[in-house]
N, C-alpha and C positions, 0 to 999 in steps of 0.2 A: 748514504743512512735511509733516505727516503724509500730507494727504490729499491732496496733489500727489504724493506716492512712490508713495501706493495706484493713483491714477490713469496717473502712469507705467509700475508693474507691469503693471496691468490692459493697458494699449496693450500693453506690450513680449510679454504673455502672448499677446495675440490677434494680434500678427505674429505670434510664432512656432508659434501654430495654425493662422494663415492659409500661411505657408509651409511647415511641415508637411504639409497636406491640399494645395496645390501640387508636391509633393515627391511623395506618394503617388501621386497623380492621373497627373505624369508616368510615373512606376515603373509604373504597372499599364497606362499605354496603352504603352511600351514594350516592355513584358511582352507585350501583345495582339499587335503590331506583330513580334517576335519569331518568336510562335506562327504567322500570318501567313506571314510568308517562310518560316520552318523548311515549311511544307506545299507552298509554292509549289517550293520549291527539289527537295523529294521529287519534281516531276512532272520534275526535270531527268535527259537532258537533253531538251529539246523540239527535233525540227527544225521547221528552217525551209526544207524543201525544199532546192534547189539552191545557194539562197544560203549554207546555214550551220545552227550548232546552238547555240541556249542551252543553256551547261553548267551555269549555276549563276545561281543569286538567292539573294544574302545582305545582311544586317545587318551593319555592323562597329560601329554606334553610333554612326557620322556618317551613311554615306549607306547606301541601300540599292545594292546593285551589282546588275546585270544581267552576267553576263561571257560573251559571243558568241563562238563559233570561228568565220572567215568564211569560206564557198571561197575563196580568190585568184585563183581564174578569173571570180571576177562582182565580187568586192570589192578594190581597190587602197586598201590601209591608211594607204599615204604620203598618198593624195588625201585622205585623210579627217583625216589629221592636221594638212593646210595647209589645212584649211579647217573650223577649229572653232568659229568663228560660226556657219556654216552649217548645221554641224551640229545647234548650241544652239536656233538660231531652227525648225529641222526637230524637234526633240524639244519645244519648247514650242508648237508649232503642234500635233502629232500629240496631246498632252495637254490642249486647247482643246475644250471642250465632251466630256467624258469618256461612256463610259459610266457606269449607277449604279454598277457594284460598283467599277470602275476609278478612279473620283473618290471612294468611302469609302476605298479601299486609298490613295490620292495625300493624302486630307484625313488620313489617321492616322501618314502618313509627317510631314506638316506640324507636326500636333501632339507630334509626337516631337522636332522640332526639326530635323531630318535633311534631308537633301536623297536627289538622285537620282545615279546610275552607271551611264556604258555602257562596258564595255570590249568592243571588239572586237580581236580574235585572230587575224592570219594563221593559218591552220592549218598551210601548209609554210613560214614563213618564222618563225613567232614573232612579229614585227610586232604592236606595240600601237597603238589610236587610242583618248584614254580621252575623253569629254566627259562633262558634269550640268549639273545645276540645283542648285543652292544651294535652302537653305529659302524666304528670302524670294523667290527666281526663279519656285520653284514655288507659294507660296502667291498669289503675282498671275498667275501660270497657271492657277490656279484661281478667282480673282473676275473673269476676264475674262466674260461676260456677251455674248459674239456672237452675231448671229443663227444660227440652226442650220442656213442656208442657205450664208451666207459664209462659216461654220465648215469646211463641207466643202468648199466649193473653195479655201480655204487651205490644207488637207490636200493635196488633190489637189495643188496649185500647192508645197507643199512635197516631197512626194513626187518631182515630178517633178526638180525642182530637185536633191535629193538622188543620184536614178539618173543626173542628169548628170553627177557629176561622177566618173562612170566613165565614160562615152563619151569618143570612141569605142570602139567595142568589136567585135573578127572576132568576127562569127555563124558565119560558116562561111568556106571560101576563097574564095568571089565574092563576099560580101556582107557590107560593113561598117554594122554601127548607127551612124549618127552623134552622132544625140542622139535626146531626145523632147521632141515642144511640144505644146502645146494648141491645137487649132487649129478654130474654130466650134465644132463637134459632135461632135471627137473627141480623144482622146489619140494624137497619131501619130507613130508609129516614125520617122524619117526614116533610111531603107538605100538605100545606094550598092552599086550593083549593078556588079561587072567581067564589062562585056560578051564580053572574051575568053574568059570560062568560059561565063558565061551569061546570053545578050541578054536584055531586059527583057520581050520580046517572048514570048520562051518560057515565061515565069514570068505572063503574063496568057493563053496557049495552056493552061496547065493552073490555071489559077487556082481551080479545084472541087479540086483535090489539093492546092494551096497550101494555101487555106483551112483543111481539114482535118486539116492537119498543126497549123496555129497552134492550134485549138481544141484539138484532141487532144490539145499541151502545153500548152496556160493550165488545161484540164480537169484535167490530171493534178497540176495544181499547187497542193496544198490546202494549202500551209504558209500559218502567219497574215500573215507577208509581202503574199502575191500575194495569198490574198482580200481583207486589207485595202485593196490597190489597185483589185481589181474590184470590192469593194464601193463606194470610194469613187467610183470613177469613175460605177456606177451611181447613185449618190445626186446625183450631177451632171449627170446627163443626157447624160453622154458616150459617144460608143462606142468602141473601140481599132482604128483603123486602123495599117495597116503599109505605105508610101507607098515602092514599089523604084523608085528615080531611076538611069538607066544613068549608068556613068559617061564614056562615052562619046558614046553621042548625045546624054542629057538625057533620052529618054523617061521618062514615069511612069506606073506601074500602083499601084492603092490594094486592098487588100484588109481588106474591113472589117470586122468584127466588134459584132454590133447590139447594142442593151442586152439582147432576150429572149435570145441567144445567152448574154450575160453573165450574167444572170439567171441559167441554167442554169448555170453553174460554180460556186456558190457552194454551199458543205457545210452544209446545214442543221442546227443543233448537236440535237442528243440531249436 
């Protein structure tokens, strides 16, 4: 009887010690996560170019929360709200096969039994769309052992899918970008031209200047979102093509931004 009591007391003490150790480790990891997020938050606001701004990165004890102030000329918040599964799938794919630094952060988030939450806020309307990954979804995403080339293709498809939620978009008085498609060796912007305002043959006649304008615009977008898109195109060996189709005539003309030209647009990290 006495031996059993001693044994039980020993087992209870061991269990309490292990529980205490787990609490201490968890507490240490949470403190580390809070410190990492605090450093990241000090970098805000982070410019995403014309798309918007990352205004804050915080940890509320349950989730690491990214708040993004979106330019509603480029992002329709109501469309994001209406497509939560597409948003979630895109986030999963984008975090698949992450860089070493990003993976370490995501592993730390998972170790703290936290999730990720993205809050997209309309700059003018204040309307919000919220999407996130739970701890389990984050762990499953980190477990994915995809082939790097397949992972890059999946990332590109996810980016195109998310972009297409915002189309069609009026690019100018005469041009509407209907959607983006991956066609053969190019990510292709399908643009419809109102030929009452600008015949397609005029675009062809001024192809050099048109291309210079597109290249200058893309090269000037050094924000993280555009740079990620361009790098993913490069990793997938895809050109970027703008296909202009006459609304009245059906005539087409392609302006192609080649891989070497895209590579020159990537901002080298210091």
